[in-house]
N, C-alpha and C positions, 0 to 999 in steps of 0.2 A: 731339132732341139731334141734333146732329154734330160730330164727330171727324177730323179732317185728321191721318191718319197720313204722314209721306217712307217711302217706298221708293225702288227702280231700277226700271228695266229695260235689259237685256244690248240694246244696240246696233253690232254685229260685236264689236269688243272693249273696246268704250267703256261708261259706265252712262250713262243719263239720268236725271235726279227723275223721279218718279212719284209724286203726289200721291192715298193711299189717302182717298177721301171715306167716310165713314160715315154716313149718315143714317137717325135709327128713327122712327120715329112709328107714330101709328094703324092697325088693319091686321092680314093676317096673309099678308103673299109676302117671300120673299128674291129681288132682285136683282141681279145683279153685270155693270157696261157699263162700257164702256172697252176694249174692241176685247182682252178675255182670248181664252187657248186651252181647249180643252180641261178640261187638268190644272189651269188655275186658277178655269174652269167649277166643278171637282170638291171643291175648298174648303170648299165648304159643309157635304160631308158629313164628310170629316177633323172640321173646326174643330169640327162639333156633339159629337161623340165623344167629342177633346180637354174640350171644356171641361167634361161632364161627367164626364171622370172624373178633372177635379183639382176641381170643387167648385163650376163654376161654371152655367151655363148660355145658351144664344140664346134671345132674350125673344124668346113668341110676338105678335108686332108686326110692322109692314111695317119691313124692312133692303133699302135702296139704298145701294150700294156703288160709287162711280162712280170707277176708274182714271184719274184723268189725267193723260197729256193725253190725249183718245180717238181719236187718230188713229196712236197710236204702241201698236204690236203688245206686249200680255203674255205672255211665255209662260212655264211650268214652275210651279212646287210654290211655291216660294218664297216668293212671297205669301201666306202661310197662315199667318203672325205678327203680320204688319204688319196685316192683315182682321179676324184673332181680337183685338186689341191693341184695333182700333177698333172693334170692337163691344163689348166690354168698356167702354171707356170713355164712348163715348155713349150705353150706356145703364146709367151711373152704378154698375157692380157695381167699376169701381175710379178712382182720381181722373181728372179731364181733366188733359189737360196735363200729364202727367208724360215723356213720348215729343217734345216739340215740339223739340227740338236734336238728334234724331237718326235719321239712317237707320236702316231696320229690315227682316229679310228672314230666312226663314228657314222647310224646312217640315217641319210639324208630322206626329206619327206621332199613331196614335190612343189612345196613353196620356199626349198632353203632353207628351214629349219632343220634342227639334230634331232633325234629322236634317244634316246637313250641305248645303251646295248649291255655283252654278258660282261664277263671277268675281268671288269675293267681296273680292278685291285692287284691280278696275278699282270696283266700289262704296265700295274705303275712302278710294282716291285721289276720286271724286268728292266724299264726305263733307269732306273735308280742302279743296278747289276752293269746293266751297261757303261755307265758314267752317262746319260746323258740328260742336256740341259734338264729337262722335263716330261710331260705329257699333256696331247689335246685330245681333250675327251666334251662328251657332250655334258652339257651345264646342270643336269639332274643326272651326272655319274660322279660328278665334282665333290662330292661329298664322302661316296666311297673312296674316290682316286685319294684323296687327301689325308686316308688312315698312313701313307706311306712318307713320311720327313724326308725332308735334303733335297729334293725335285720341285720343277717348278710347275705347278696345276693350275694348267687353265681349260674353263668349261666354258663354253657358246654354246647360246640357242642357238647360230644361226652362224651360216659358213661368212655369208656378207658381213656380221660383228665379228668374225675370225680375220677375216680381210685387211677390216679398218683397223682392228689388231695391232699388226704386223703392220701394216703397210700405210694406214695414213695416221697414224699415231693417236687414235683412237681407244686407250687403253682398256680391258677387260677387270675388271674389279670383282674375285670373287669371293662370299663371303667365307667365311673360314669357322666352319662348323664342328671340327672335332672338338669336345672334352667330357670330357670322362667323369665329369660331375652331373651330364646329362643319365647317365645310367640309373634304370630302376634297381631299385632293392628286392632279395628276396622276398617272396608273398609266405612262402612254407618255409615250417620250422620245425623244427625233432620236436619240439616242446612242445608241439599239437597231440604227440602221440601218446597217450597216455599208456602204462606198462611195459612190457615185449623188452622188457631188458638184456632179455637173453638175444634176442633178434639183430636187438642197437649195435651192443659190443661185437657181433658179426659183422655188422655195415661197415660197422669202424673201423672194422678188420680189415675189411673189404678194402676199403677208401684211401687207406694206410696203404697199404701194399699197393693199389690198382688189380686185384683180382678180382676175378669174373665171381660170380655168386644166384645161387636159387635159393628159391624161399617156396616151399611148402605148406599151406598150411587150410582150412574150410574155408568157404564162402565168409565175406564182411570178419576176418582175423587182423586186419588190415595190410598184406602182404602189399600193395599199390599203395599206399598212404605214407608206407616205410620208404617202397623204392624212388618214386618224383620227388622227397626231401634229399637222398643220395648226393646230386648235385652242391648241395649246401652245405656239405661239410666238405665237398671238393677247396683243393685250394685256388684260386685264381690262375689263368692261365699266364704264363709269361709274355712277354711280346714279341718271340717265334710262332709261337702255339696261336696267340691271337691271329696274327696275318696269315698263316697257315689254314687257319679252320674259319677265317672267314671268308677265303681267299675259296675255298668251297662250297661256301653261296654266293659268293659273287657267279662263279663258273653256273653255279644254275639259275642266276636271275634273282634268288630270294635275298639280297643286300638287306638288311633291313632298318631303312631308313631310320627310327627310331633308338635303336642301341647301335646301332651301328657297327663301333671292332664289336667280333665276341669277346669277352675278356673275361666270361663265365663259360668254362666246361657245359656244354651242350647234351640235351633230353631230349632223348629219340623215343617212341614208341607206338611204334606202329603195328596196322590189325594183323589177328592171326590168318586173316584172309588175303594176306601180303605175299606176291608170286617173290620169283628167287632173286628175278633181274630189278622188282622192285628194290629189293633187300640190302643184295649187293651190288646192284648195278651193271649194265649192260646196255640193249638195244644196236640197231647197226650204227651208229652213230655214237659210241660207251658215252654214259654218262654215269655218276658217282650215283650209288643205291641210298639207304636205311644209314649203313651204320660206317658209311663215311663221311652222312651229317652228323653223326655221331661220334665223330676224330676228337680225337684230347676231350673225349667227354662219355657218356651215358648210352647205352645202347636197350632199354626196357623189353622185355618180350613179357608178357602177359597170358596167362592161360597157353604155357610151351606147348604143353601134346596135344592144341589144338591145331597148332603152327603143321601146314606140311612138311611130313619128313626129309622130302625130297627138298624146301626151303632151308632146313634147320640143318642139312648136310653141309651146304655150299658155305654155312657159315665156319667151317674146322678152319679150313687155311686162314682164313684171315684173319681167326681168333688167336691162329700161334704166328703168324707171320706181321700181323699189321699192316699188312697191305692186299689190297686185292688190285689182280691181274686179271684184266681181261683182253682174249687174244681176240685178233682176227686174223683177216686172210693179209687185209693191208698193215698188217702189226702189231702191237701191243702196245696194251694202255693200262699205267698205275695209278688206280686211288691209299691214299691211304688210308686206313683203317683198325687205329692205334684208339681201344677205346675197353671201357671197362664191363661188362654185358652184367644186367643186373634180370633174372628171368623169375618168374612166378608162376604156380600150379596147384592145383588143388591134387590132393596127393591119391583121389579116389576117382572116379565118373563124377559119382554124385556128389563129392564135395566133400563128404565124410572124413576123419582121418584111418581108422581101424574098427569104425562100428559096422557090423554087418556082415562079415568077412568070416562066417562060420561056413559057410553054404560054400561047396565049392561053384557053383557061379557065381557066386562073387570074389571068389579067389578069383577065377577065369577072367571076370572084367575089368578087374584091378593088373593085374598083368598085360594085358591085351591093351589097356590105357598106357602101360609104361613105355612097354616094347616099342612107343612111336620116338622114346627119345634111345637112340642109339649107346653104345658106350664110348665110344670114343668119343663124341658131342659128352657126357657127362664127365669123361677122363679131361675134358677144358675147363669145367667151372670147378674152382678152388672149391667155394664153402657153400652145402647144403646144410641148410637148416631150415627148423619147424618152427612156424607161427601161429602159438596157439590160441583161440580167440580167446579177447577178454569180457569178460559176465560182465552183466548191466549192473552188477552188484558194486562192481570194485567203478566199472564207468562212474556209477552217480554217486560213490565213497571216496572219491580221490581226491586227495586233501593238497596232496605231497607237487610245488614247482619239480616240470621236468626240466630236466638239463637240457638248455639250447640248441642251435645247430652252430653258433659264434662259442661256445666252448667248446664242440667235436672237434671242431675244424682245426682251432688252434692246437688240439692235440696229431692229429694226421697232420699236419704241415709240420709239426716238430718230430714227428716218425719219419717223414720223407725227406725232408732235411740230412738225417740220419746217413741214410739210404742214399742222397745222393754225393754228400761230403763220403760216405764207405766204397761207395762204389758207380756212381754215375749216374745211377739211374735206380728206376726204384723195382721192387723186389719179382715183383710180377713177369717185368723183362729180365731178369737172371737167364742166362743161357745154363745149358746144362754144365758145359765145365766151369759156371762158374758160381755154380752150387755149392760146391766142394770147399770151392776158395770160402765165400761170405757163409756158407752159413756151417758152423763149427760145431758139431757136437763131440761133447764125452765120450769114452765109452757104454758108460752107463743107459745114456739119455739115447743111444745112437741101440741099441739093443733094445730097450722099451716101443721105440717107433718101429723095429722089425719085429717086432712081437705083434705090435697091436696092426703092423700091415698085412702079417700074415694069415692073422686070425679074422678081418675083415675082408680078405682078400681080397686087398686093394692094389692095383695094374704099379709097374715100374713109370707111367705120367704122372699119376697122382699121387707115387709114391714123392714125387721129387717135388708136387706143388704142396705138398706135408711141410715140407721140408720151406719154402719159401711162405708158407702160411706163421710156420713156428718161428720163423725170423723177425716177420715180419711184428710179430706180436711179442716178443723179445724188445723189438724198437720200441713198439706202443709204450711199454714197462719200463724204457731206461735201462736196457741189457746188454751188455758186451755179448755174450756167449747164450749161447740157447740153450735153455736147462728141462727136465722132464715136466716140467709143467706145464711147460712154454708149447711143447709137444701136447700135451694130455688135452691144452683147452685145443687145439688143433685137431684134433683126431675126433672131439666134440661136433663138430661140424659136418659130418658125412652122415646125414638124415636119409639122403634117397637108397646108400648103402646097405642105411639098418630098416628102411622098408622091405628091401628088392632081398633081403636076405627073410626075414619074416614069413615072406608071400614065399621062399621057395623050403 
């Protein structure tokens, strides 16, 4: 007899349909085909022990299991459950056709209980897209699967419980987990930051347009403090962004049982010793890296020049395209990386800004320090601002209430709403052919921008980015057209170019 059970294979962070076909006939061999890896091949032993321990058995016959399509690699132990169900159904130990409208995935332990698996959110989304009735997963994954609405989610703690549910009428009742009221609120707030009005204004502009930003200042000036609060002024993710972002964490087995669905922009801050593979993703079996974990959120690179140059250079393509493509002989995989880059650095190796630059040796050290940052990478960082240290006197005597994140977030969201209404995307994502359409300048303003760009030796890429920043400033100021003062403000945020000019 032949039985077909529907499963899933993860390809990148997306799920692909897999048909687990089980054929039982006369003979005495067990054959598993369809490009399985070693973990899938070993399922025979886990399934045999599990069935025996719950009162069933693998029949002593020829059992051929085909995982179709055969050209799609099948990895991991999550095929245990669909294979076991297929064997029981094809051998007549349970009724056939009970599970035909469900995706079934799960790892079996030797006593027939189920262990949690990775990528369940992606599988649940696939079940909904296929128009199936639902998905069957281990009980520990049911909370994750319930993030997808409109399908039946069945979480079972054992194979025996699942059989009783479908065949004997002993229904599984899963707890309803998902509630947005359970989410924690932010503990960080911009009201914690005293002073730094110029830096706060630049960060608000960056957040409003989704622009990349570089904070330059001495140690203790508050660069990291500012950076860690940027996500508190970014708008919450919409439903599709929530699912897409959470799906990445689910794929890596990092689904957060406490905060569940990721509804706020993620914040990732890797150490400067990170490798290029860990940052952008890769490996023999490609996995997403830190930039994909920061998808729809913020990637913070502290002490930017301390990162290896090779690591920084691999950022260029993902920053431009919003996606990471990892190619292998067997094919290529895409991981999303639509993020806002926030970087911080000291202006000189010893941390001080323009101090002690009188000697040739000091000039050389600073030039060598800054040379780790290539011009193509810097061209992709829209705003470069100085963060000056706040004096102890100001810190102790400051008594004016600082603006909180909620107030800034309101302005950021309002500016983004203008952008989505006008062009369907945020300003940072405008293509070159869209810039002239949506970033309209009068002749006087355009001449001012050209003249300033020539004097600052700004590249063509940076020239277009200044146009987009000017558009964002106009949006924050609720102006339909870009004015000279908007361009003038945008040009102020090119601190690294000023530093390089000073050194040259």
